[in-house]
SEKOLTI-769452 format. One record per residue (C-alpha): residue number from 1; residue in three letters; x negated, y negated, z negated. Coordinates in Angstrom, 2 decimals. Layout:
<recs>
<n NUM res ALA X X Y Y Z Z>
...
</recs>
This chain:
<recs>
<n 1 res MET X 7.05 Y 279.52 Z -78.06>
<n 2 res LYS X 5.63 Y 276.58 Z -76.75>
<n 3 res GLU X 5.46 Y 276.48 Z -72.76>
<n 4 res SER X 2.75 Y 276.50 Z -71.01>
<n 5 res PRO X 1.17 Y 273.00 Z -69.01>
<n 6 res THR X 2.00 Y 272.43 Z -65.61>
<n 7 res ILE X -0.92 Y 273.48 Z -62.98>
<n 8 res ASN X -1.90 Y 269.91 Z -61.27>
<n 9 res ILE X -4.07 Y 270.17 Z -57.31>
<n 10 res VAL X -6.08 Y 267.84 Z -56.81>
<n 11 res ARG X -7.91 Y 267.31 Z -53.67>
<n 12 res TYR X -12.24 Y 267.05 Z -53.49>
<n 13 res GLU X -13.26 Y 263.61 Z -52.90>
<n 14 res PRO X -17.38 Y 262.96 Z -53.04>
<n 15 res SER X -16.28 Y 261.13 Z -56.34>
<n 16 res LEU X -15.53 Y 264.41 Z -58.11>
<n 17 res LYS X -18.84 Y 266.36 Z -56.57>
<n 18 res ASP X -20.22 Y 266.21 Z -60.41>
<n 19 res SER X -17.35 Y 268.05 Z -61.62>
<n 20 res TRP X -17.09 Y 270.14 Z -58.98>
<n 21 res ASN X -20.13 Y 271.49 Z -59.35>
<n 22 res ASN X -20.87 Y 271.71 Z -63.01>
<n 23 res PHE X -17.69 Y 273.95 Z -63.18>
<n 24 res VAL X -19.22 Y 276.67 Z -60.20>
<n 25 res ALA X -22.46 Y 276.80 Z -63.08>
<n 26 res HIS X -19.92 Y 277.47 Z -65.13>
<n 27 res SER X -17.73 Y 280.00 Z -63.72>
<n 28 res ARG X -17.51 Y 283.33 Z -63.47>
<n 29 res ASN X -17.74 Y 283.97 Z -60.08>
<n 30 res GLY X -20.01 Y 280.85 Z -58.25>
<n 31 res THR X -22.87 Y 280.64 Z -56.44>
<n 32 res PHE X -25.26 Y 277.94 Z -55.56>
<n 33 res LEU X -23.38 Y 278.22 Z -51.55>
<n 34 res LEU X -20.08 Y 276.91 Z -53.30>
<n 35 res ARG X -22.43 Y 274.09 Z -54.56>
<n 36 res ARG X -21.35 Y 270.85 Z -52.67>
<n 37 res GLU X -24.88 Y 270.39 Z -51.92>
<n 38 res PHE X -24.41 Y 273.83 Z -49.58>
<n 39 res MET X -21.10 Y 273.12 Z -48.72>
<n 40 res ASP X -21.89 Y 269.76 Z -46.94>
<n 41 res TYR X -24.85 Y 270.11 Z -44.80>
<n 42 res HIS X -22.67 Y 271.13 Z -42.11>
<n 43 res ALA X -19.47 Y 268.76 Z -43.86>
<n 44 res HIS X -19.63 Y 267.33 Z -39.64>
<n 45 res ARG X -18.34 Y 270.63 Z -38.34>
<n 46 res PHE X -15.13 Y 270.58 Z -40.94>
<n 47 res ASN X -12.05 Y 269.32 Z -41.76>
<n 48 res ASP X -13.03 Y 269.47 Z -45.94>
<n 49 res HIS X -9.52 Y 270.42 Z -47.86>
<n 50 res SER X -11.20 Y 271.76 Z -50.96>
<n 51 res LEU X -8.77 Y 271.59 Z -54.26>
<n 52 res LEU X -9.28 Y 271.23 Z -57.80>
<n 53 res PHE X -6.84 Y 272.87 Z -60.42>
<n 54 res TYR X -6.18 Y 271.29 Z -63.63>
<n 55 res LYS X -4.37 Y 273.05 Z -66.43>
<n 56 res GLY X -3.11 Y 269.79 Z -68.32>
<n 57 res ALA X -6.04 Y 268.11 Z -68.31>
<n 58 res GLU X -8.20 Y 271.26 Z -68.15>
<n 59 res LEU X -10.13 Y 271.99 Z -64.90>
<n 60 res VAL X -9.33 Y 276.28 Z -64.82>
<n 61 res ALA X -10.25 Y 276.65 Z -60.94>
<n 62 res LEU X -11.57 Y 275.57 Z -58.03>
<n 63 res LEU X -10.93 Y 276.72 Z -54.32>
<n 64 res PRO X -13.48 Y 275.58 Z -51.45>
<n 65 res ALA X -11.26 Y 274.81 Z -48.34>
<n 66 res GLU X -11.26 Y 273.67 Z -44.91>
<n 67 res ARG X -8.12 Y 272.93 Z -42.45>
<n 68 res SER X -7.52 Y 273.85 Z -39.03>
<n 69 res GLU X -4.30 Y 272.60 Z -37.27>
<n 70 res SER X -1.85 Y 275.03 Z -38.79>
<n 71 res ALA X -4.26 Y 276.76 Z -41.17>
<n 72 res LEU X -6.27 Y 276.59 Z -44.84>
<n 73 res TRP X -9.14 Y 278.55 Z -44.67>
<n 74 res SER X -11.42 Y 279.76 Z -47.66>
<n 75 res HIS X -14.15 Y 278.96 Z -46.15>
<n 76 res ARG X -14.95 Y 279.34 Z -42.55>
<n 77 res GLY X -18.41 Y 277.45 Z -43.41>
<n 78 res LEU X -19.15 Y 280.01 Z -45.50>
<n 79 res THR X -19.96 Y 283.30 Z -46.20>
<n 80 res TYR X -17.34 Y 283.69 Z -49.36>
<n 81 res GLY X -15.00 Y 281.39 Z -50.79>
<n 82 res GLY X -11.11 Y 282.40 Z -52.45>
<n 83 res LEU X -10.94 Y 281.17 Z -56.20>
<n 84 res LEU X -13.44 Y 279.87 Z -58.35>
<n 85 res LEU X -12.19 Y 280.62 Z -62.06>
<n 86 res ALA X -13.55 Y 279.34 Z -65.90>
<n 87 res PRO X -14.45 Y 281.81 Z -67.76>
<n 88 res LYS X -11.09 Y 281.08 Z -70.31>
<n 89 res THR X -9.01 Y 281.59 Z -66.83>
<n 90 res THR X -6.64 Y 284.22 Z -67.76>
<n 91 res ALA X -4.61 Y 286.04 Z -65.58>
<n 92 res ALA X -1.59 Y 284.38 Z -66.24>
<n 93 res THR X -3.16 Y 281.24 Z -65.83>
<n 94 res THR X -4.62 Y 282.86 Z -61.91>
<n 95 res LEU X -0.26 Y 283.24 Z -61.16>
<n 96 res GLN X 0.19 Y 279.77 Z -62.05>
<n 97 res ILE X -2.25 Y 278.97 Z -60.26>
<n 98 res VAL X -1.71 Y 280.90 Z -57.14>
<n 99 res SER X 2.06 Y 279.83 Z -57.18>
<n 100 res THR X 1.41 Y 276.16 Z -57.52>
<n 101 res LEU X -0.91 Y 276.79 Z -54.24>
<n 102 res ILE X 1.84 Y 278.64 Z -52.51>
<n 103 res ASP X 4.51 Y 275.42 Z -53.27>
<n 104 res TYR X 1.60 Y 273.21 Z -52.09>
<n 105 res LEU X 1.12 Y 274.67 Z -49.14>
<n 106 res ARG X 4.63 Y 275.39 Z -48.54>
<n 107 res ALA X 5.16 Y 271.51 Z -48.82>
<n 108 res ASP X 2.65 Y 270.86 Z -46.39>
<n 109 res THR X 5.18 Y 271.77 Z -42.80>
<n 110 res THR X 2.43 Y 271.90 Z -40.38>
<n 111 res ILE X 0.33 Y 274.98 Z -42.40>
<n 112 res GLU X 1.36 Y 278.67 Z -41.46>
<n 113 res LYS X -0.93 Y 280.36 Z -42.94>
<n 114 res PHE X -3.76 Y 280.61 Z -45.52>
<n 115 res VAL X -7.22 Y 282.48 Z -45.41>
<n 116 res PHE X -9.49 Y 283.42 Z -47.74>
<n 117 res SER X -12.87 Y 285.34 Z -48.16>
<n 118 res PRO X -13.07 Y 286.43 Z -52.27>
<n 119 res VAL X -16.47 Y 286.36 Z -53.54>
<n 120 res PRO X -17.70 Y 289.95 Z -53.72>
<n 121 res ALA X -16.80 Y 291.53 Z -57.05>
<n 122 res PHE X -21.16 Y 291.72 Z -57.39>
<n 123 res TYR X -21.95 Y 287.91 Z -57.59>
<n 124 res ALA X -19.74 Y 287.44 Z -60.37>
<n 125 res THR X -21.33 Y 287.08 Z -64.03>
<n 126 res TYR X -18.11 Y 288.42 Z -65.33>
<n 127 res PRO X -14.85 Y 290.76 Z -64.06>
<n 128 res CYS X -13.52 Y 287.97 Z -61.99>
<n 129 res GLU X -10.52 Y 289.80 Z -59.76>
<n 130 res GLU X -7.34 Y 288.11 Z -61.19>
<n 131 res GLU X -7.01 Y 285.98 Z -57.72>
<n 132 res ARG X -7.02 Y 289.66 Z -55.57>
<n 133 res TYR X -3.91 Y 290.51 Z -58.06>
<n 134 res ALA X -2.24 Y 287.21 Z -57.46>
<n 135 res PHE X -2.46 Y 286.34 Z -54.14>
<n 136 res PHE X -1.45 Y 290.60 Z -53.70>
<n 137 res ARG X 1.53 Y 288.97 Z -55.66>
<n 138 res HIS X 2.35 Y 286.83 Z -53.01>
<n 139 res GLY X 2.21 Y 288.93 Z -49.87>
<n 140 res ALA X -1.12 Y 288.91 Z -49.25>
<n 141 res VAL X -2.63 Y 291.41 Z -46.38>
<n 142 res ARG X -6.44 Y 292.16 Z -45.68>
<n 143 res THR X -7.63 Y 291.24 Z -41.79>
<n 144 res GLN X -11.20 Y 292.03 Z -42.39>
<n 145 res CYS X -13.53 Y 294.57 Z -44.06>
<n 146 res LYS X -17.07 Y 294.58 Z -43.89>
<n 147 res LEU X -19.25 Y 297.11 Z -45.30>
<n 148 res SER X -22.39 Y 295.53 Z -46.83>
<n 149 res SER X -25.39 Y 297.83 Z -48.61>
<n 150 res VAL X -25.86 Y 296.74 Z -52.44>
<n 151 res ILE X -28.69 Y 298.50 Z -55.10>
<n 152 res PRO X -27.72 Y 298.52 Z -58.52>
<n 153 res LEU X -31.83 Y 297.88 Z -59.89>
<n 154 res ALA X -31.34 Y 298.60 Z -63.13>
<n 155 res GLU X -29.88 Y 302.31 Z -62.08>
<n 156 res ARG X -31.40 Y 302.73 Z -58.44>
<n 157 res TYR X -31.30 Y 306.18 Z -56.57>
<n 158 res PRO X -34.88 Y 307.13 Z -54.82>
<n 159 res TYR X -35.71 Y 306.17 Z -51.63>
<n 160 res ALA X -35.75 Y 308.88 Z -48.85>
<n 161 res ASN X -38.52 Y 310.59 Z -47.74>
<n 162 res LEU X -38.63 Y 308.63 Z -44.42>
<n 163 res ARG X -38.32 Y 305.65 Z -46.19>
<n 164 res ARG X -41.60 Y 306.72 Z -48.89>
<n 165 res ARG X -43.33 Y 308.05 Z -45.71>
<n 166 res LYS X -43.12 Y 304.42 Z -44.03>
<n 167 res ILE X -44.19 Y 302.55 Z -47.57>
<n 168 res ARG X -46.98 Y 304.60 Z -47.29>
<n 169 res ASN X -48.57 Y 303.80 Z -43.86>
<n 170 res PHE X -47.60 Y 299.95 Z -44.89>
<n 171 res GLU X -50.14 Y 300.75 Z -47.73>
<n 172 res LYS X -52.91 Y 301.33 Z -45.54>
<n 173 res SER X -52.19 Y 299.07 Z -43.37>
<n 174 res GLY X -54.38 Y 296.22 Z -44.62>
<n 175 res LEU X -50.06 Y 293.96 Z -43.89>
<n 176 res GLN X -50.14 Y 290.96 Z -46.28>
<n 177 res ILE X -46.89 Y 289.58 Z -48.08>
<n 178 res VAL X -46.53 Y 285.95 Z -48.42>
<n 179 res GLU X -44.03 Y 283.68 Z -49.89>
<n 180 res ASP X -43.98 Y 280.18 Z -48.78>
<n 181 res GLU X -42.21 Y 277.67 Z -46.49>
<n 182 res ARG X -43.13 Y 278.26 Z -42.97>
<n 183 res PHE X -39.77 Y 278.89 Z -42.05>
<n 184 res ASP X -40.36 Y 277.44 Z -38.41>
<n 185 res LEU X -43.27 Y 281.05 Z -37.88>
<n 186 res PHE X -39.94 Y 283.75 Z -39.17>
<n 187 res TRP X -37.70 Y 281.66 Z -37.03>
<n 188 res ALA X -39.57 Y 282.82 Z -33.99>
<n 189 res VAL X -39.60 Y 286.16 Z -34.92>
<n 190 res LEU X -36.10 Y 286.22 Z -35.89>
<n 191 res ALA X -34.41 Y 284.22 Z -32.84>
<n 192 res GLU X -35.91 Y 286.49 Z -30.38>
<n 193 res ASN X -34.77 Y 289.88 Z -32.79>
<n 194 res LEU X -31.54 Y 288.32 Z -32.60>
<n 195 res GLN X -31.43 Y 287.79 Z -28.33>
<n 196 res GLN X -32.75 Y 290.76 Z -27.80>
<n 197 res ARG X -30.27 Y 292.88 Z -29.37>
<n 198 res HIS X -27.31 Y 290.24 Z -30.24>
<n 199 res HIS X -27.26 Y 288.02 Z -27.29>
<n 200 res THR X -26.82 Y 285.67 Z -30.23>
<n 201 res ASN X -28.58 Y 282.61 Z -32.37>
<n 202 res PRO X -29.33 Y 282.73 Z -36.37>
<n 203 res VAL X -26.32 Y 281.04 Z -37.67>
<n 204 res HIS X -28.29 Y 278.52 Z -39.40>
<n 205 res THR X -30.96 Y 276.60 Z -37.19>
<n 206 res VAL X -34.56 Y 275.93 Z -38.62>
<n 207 res GLU X -33.79 Y 272.43 Z -39.72>
<n 208 res GLU X -30.96 Y 273.62 Z -41.44>
<n 209 res ILE X -32.42 Y 276.75 Z -43.60>
<n 210 res ALA X -35.41 Y 274.42 Z -44.69>
<n 211 res LEU X -33.32 Y 271.70 Z -45.50>
<n 212 res LEU X -31.59 Y 273.73 Z -47.87>
<n 213 res HIS X -34.27 Y 275.44 Z -49.22>
<n 214 res GLN X -35.38 Y 272.00 Z -50.15>
<n 215 res ARG X -32.03 Y 271.52 Z -51.76>
<n 216 res PHE X -32.62 Y 274.82 Z -53.39>
<n 217 res PRO X -35.89 Y 275.68 Z -53.65>
<n 218 res GLU X -35.35 Y 278.76 Z -56.87>
<n 219 res HIS X -32.18 Y 279.69 Z -54.69>
<n 220 res ILE X -33.50 Y 280.37 Z -51.33>
<n 221 res ARG X -36.97 Y 281.97 Z -50.25>
<n 222 res LEU X -38.46 Y 283.40 Z -47.80>
<n 223 res HIS X -40.79 Y 286.57 Z -47.67>
<n 224 res ARG X -43.20 Y 287.15 Z -44.05>
<n 225 res VAL X -45.82 Y 289.99 Z -43.71>
<n 226 res THR X -48.97 Y 289.15 Z -41.82>
<n 227 res ASN X -51.23 Y 290.64 Z -40.16>
<n 228 res ASN X -55.37 Y 290.66 Z -40.12>
<n 229 res ALA X -55.06 Y 287.50 Z -37.87>
<n 230 res GLY X -52.29 Y 286.23 Z -40.08>
<n 231 res GLN X -49.03 Y 286.54 Z -37.77>
<n 232 res THR X -46.27 Y 286.90 Z -39.11>
<n 233 res ILE X -44.64 Y 290.60 Z -37.82>
<n 234 res ALA X -42.18 Y 290.98 Z -40.22>
<n 235 res GLY X -39.41 Y 288.70 Z -42.76>
<n 236 res ALA X -36.62 Y 288.36 Z -44.40>
<n 237 res VAL X -34.73 Y 284.78 Z -46.39>
<n 238 res VAL X -33.80 Y 286.10 Z -49.41>
<n 239 res PHE X -30.54 Y 284.07 Z -50.95>
<n 240 res GLU X -30.59 Y 283.72 Z -54.67>
<n 241 res THR X -28.46 Y 284.14 Z -57.03>
<n 242 res THR X -27.31 Y 284.73 Z -60.96>
<n 243 res THR X -27.11 Y 288.31 Z -60.51>
<n 244 res THR X -27.91 Y 289.12 Z -56.99>
<n 245 res ALA X -30.45 Y 289.09 Z -54.08>
<n 246 res HIS X -29.19 Y 288.68 Z -50.73>
<n 247 res VAL X -30.83 Y 289.49 Z -48.02>
<n 248 res GLN X -29.46 Y 286.28 Z -45.54>
<n 249 res TYR X -31.89 Y 287.16 Z -42.19>
<n 250 res ILE X -33.93 Y 290.07 Z -41.37>
<n 251 res ALA X -36.48 Y 290.11 Z -38.92>
<n 252 res SER X -39.79 Y 291.96 Z -37.52>
<n 253 res THR X -41.95 Y 292.48 Z -33.84>
<n 254 res GLU X -42.68 Y 295.51 Z -32.51>
<n 255 res GLU X -46.02 Y 295.10 Z -34.37>
<n 256 res GLY X -44.24 Y 294.74 Z -37.83>
<n 257 res ARG X -42.12 Y 297.67 Z -36.63>
<n 258 res ASN X -44.70 Y 300.39 Z -35.98>
<n 259 res SER X -46.56 Y 299.74 Z -39.02>
<n 260 res GLY X -43.40 Y 300.16 Z -41.37>
<n 261 res ALA X -43.66 Y 296.11 Z -42.31>
<n 262 res LEU X -40.69 Y 296.10 Z -43.03>
<n 263 res ASP X -40.53 Y 298.82 Z -45.63>
<n 264 res GLY X -43.35 Y 297.99 Z -47.77>
<n 265 res LEU X -41.87 Y 294.44 Z -47.71>
<n 266 res PHE X -38.68 Y 295.79 Z -49.28>
<n 267 res ASP X -40.31 Y 297.59 Z -51.15>
<n 268 res HIS X -41.99 Y 294.75 Z -52.80>
<n 269 res LEU X -38.32 Y 292.56 Z -53.35>
<n 270 res ILE X -36.67 Y 295.96 Z -54.63>
<n 271 res GLY X -39.15 Y 296.98 Z -57.31>
<n 272 res ALA X -41.06 Y 293.99 Z -57.92>
<n 273 res ARG X -39.71 Y 290.47 Z -57.26>
<n 274 res TYR X -36.73 Y 291.03 Z -57.85>
<n 275 res ALA X -36.17 Y 293.96 Z -60.37>
<n 276 res HIS X -35.06 Y 291.17 Z -62.64>
<n 277 res LYS X -31.95 Y 291.10 Z -60.66>
<n 278 res ARG X -28.71 Y 293.06 Z -61.54>
<n 279 res TYR X -27.96 Y 293.91 Z -57.13>
<n 280 res PHE X -30.18 Y 293.75 Z -54.31>
<n 281 res ASP X -27.87 Y 293.26 Z -51.37>
<n 282 res PHE X -28.86 Y 294.24 Z -47.69>
<n 283 res GLY X -25.85 Y 292.41 Z -46.33>
<n 284 res ILE X -23.71 Y 294.05 Z -43.94>
<n 285 res SER X -23.80 Y 296.70 Z -41.17>
<n 286 res VAL X -20.60 Y 295.95 Z -39.31>
<n 287 res GLU X -18.97 Y 294.59 Z -36.43>
<n 288 res GLN X -15.87 Y 293.09 Z -35.40>
<n 289 res GLY X -14.69 Y 292.16 Z -38.87>
<n 290 res GLY X -15.72 Y 295.92 Z -40.30>
<n 291 res TRP X -14.01 Y 298.06 Z -37.36>
<n 292 res VAL X -17.61 Y 298.67 Z -35.77>
<n 293 res LEU X -20.15 Y 300.54 Z -38.14>
<n 294 res ASN X -23.58 Y 300.08 Z -36.73>
<n 295 res GLU X -24.63 Y 303.43 Z -38.71>
<n 296 res GLY X -28.11 Y 303.63 Z -37.29>
<n 297 res LEU X -28.78 Y 299.87 Z -39.10>
<n 298 res ILE X -27.10 Y 301.57 Z -42.31>
<n 299 res HIS X -28.47 Y 304.42 Z -42.73>
<n 300 res GLN X -31.86 Y 302.04 Z -43.20>
<n 301 res LYS X -30.61 Y 300.06 Z -45.90>
<n 302 res GLU X -29.20 Y 304.17 Z -47.51>
<n 303 res GLY X -32.38 Y 305.27 Z -47.07>
<n 304 res PHE X -33.32 Y 302.75 Z -50.27>
<n 305 res GLY X -31.28 Y 303.72 Z -52.33>
<n 306 res ALA X -28.36 Y 301.29 Z -51.09>
<n 307 res ARG X -24.54 Y 302.15 Z -51.30>
<n 308 res GLY X -21.50 Y 300.69 Z -49.97>
<n 309 res ALA X -19.38 Y 297.32 Z -51.45>
<n 310 res VAL X -17.69 Y 295.06 Z -49.65>
<n 311 res TYR X -16.97 Y 291.39 Z -48.21>
<n 312 res GLU X -13.25 Y 290.69 Z -47.61>
<n 313 res THR X -10.95 Y 288.54 Z -45.83>
<n 314 res TYR X -7.58 Y 288.58 Z -46.33>
<n 315 res GLU X -4.02 Y 286.28 Z -45.02>
<n 316 res ILE X -1.65 Y 284.83 Z -46.60>
<n 317 res THR X 2.03 Y 283.94 Z -43.78>
<n 318 res ILE X 3.69 Y 280.44 Z -45.42>
<n 319 res GLN X 7.63 Y 281.14 Z -45.74>
<n 320 res ARG X 9.63 Y 278.21 Z -45.98>
</recs>
């Protein structure tokens, strides 16, 4: 039996940008968030330590990662990370990749742990959970489990009665749904919502989201609901991947809440605008890494027929 080629690890550098992006585009579980143009918009905040894995001359996996003093993270600046795998990367090769990665981390005596958040399964264009199995073999422990709400659009459940009533109210209201680039108008509503409810700010500044939209106009979309005076009373920012329309931001004014603006908007997004996608992801409804469930928030999402899918984080202690 012919011996399998060894896995070689190469640390990412800017000269590898095209190779990186091409691999993401053709991988089973890559999305535009893992392209370098997205990862690098906040590169000044992180010490990038992304890795490429070669089997012989063939690139078989990527690891978007950043380094702190005592840990490798994949990736605190991204919603998800973990290993990105090529269509031909098998389970046996993935075991090789993870074993080589663990040896790589052991060789750096300052690294005490590896923390990673795999790409959720519904973003994959083809089954891609070999990494979970391989990391399990190395003692990975789940440290966070964030519950999201996802609709499989081809066979979705019917809306709850309350959602249907609110949609009818919206249809009678004369409100308009617009898709444009006026992130500044929506951000004013979003920032006020987050301050009032959570005493926090959006993860992205309006300048950052405008920059990312400029880089990814086909993937980052703004949908606003306006009243008869043209004022923004509700809206959503959607991150569009090959399989999924993910709601990154949602916000509404009091006028929007009273008129069913978000119900009308979501009905439009689910039933028309993104009906061609496999999934519609409302995003998480939990706090404190998953330990606290916002029952009111998830009840609204479930009223549209969404059901649970998870965003997970795992940790491996590097033993020597």
